[in-house]
Steps between C-alpha positions, in 0.01 A plus 500: 500500500514187714533491880860378462578770244358774721703382800817466293462853367431636848812329639711630214370856519524515882871422473560730203606218267433534129341220305823458302711478817272238655489299177880492490519392864249220438661395170182555298422745223341835580223409254418184696500687830277770355260234368487341849425836661226580248336156506589408143693194619380210707617407844871534570699186568582393854864579422422858402285550810792375710736742322263791565471405866879485532558823307262697721591314820146374552460231764222326689160658444615735224659216305193282550280788384697528177460126435125527560469806275680311225259210541209739454653677202420299193357762262298249296268289705296198393188420699373144474126498567444141389256337739392829653159661471396696191499811722865444595597460134305815410672690781849387391435602141350832599790576730744423217315745273449777754806495726677782314206731567473430873617781724750410774227525764291235322801268472569547872134429582501181291823389670339563839202284404735222388703531823182447701370216283803274514860519617752542220700196417 
């Protein structure tokens, strides 16, 4: 599941809306919406994000949060290590191999290290 998919599902469930009902309101198929929620589809379009914001009445910070979550929600990531150290390339490849086995606490710890190392951008 992607960050966008998790938030979308939480919004939908908090308001008691079925996946089929939300898909109809957004003019997309239930299969597409399910794939977005489960991370089997890439980032949603800006238009769909806008529709979701309007449907749920999200404004200001909540709407901005949804845009940011969508930006962070590409389920297939490419890491370009050209020009970086051999250690960086090794780390990227190892992370790609091992990420499915990392417990949530390890992912959070790695994110914390990255947050301290450099601002996201």
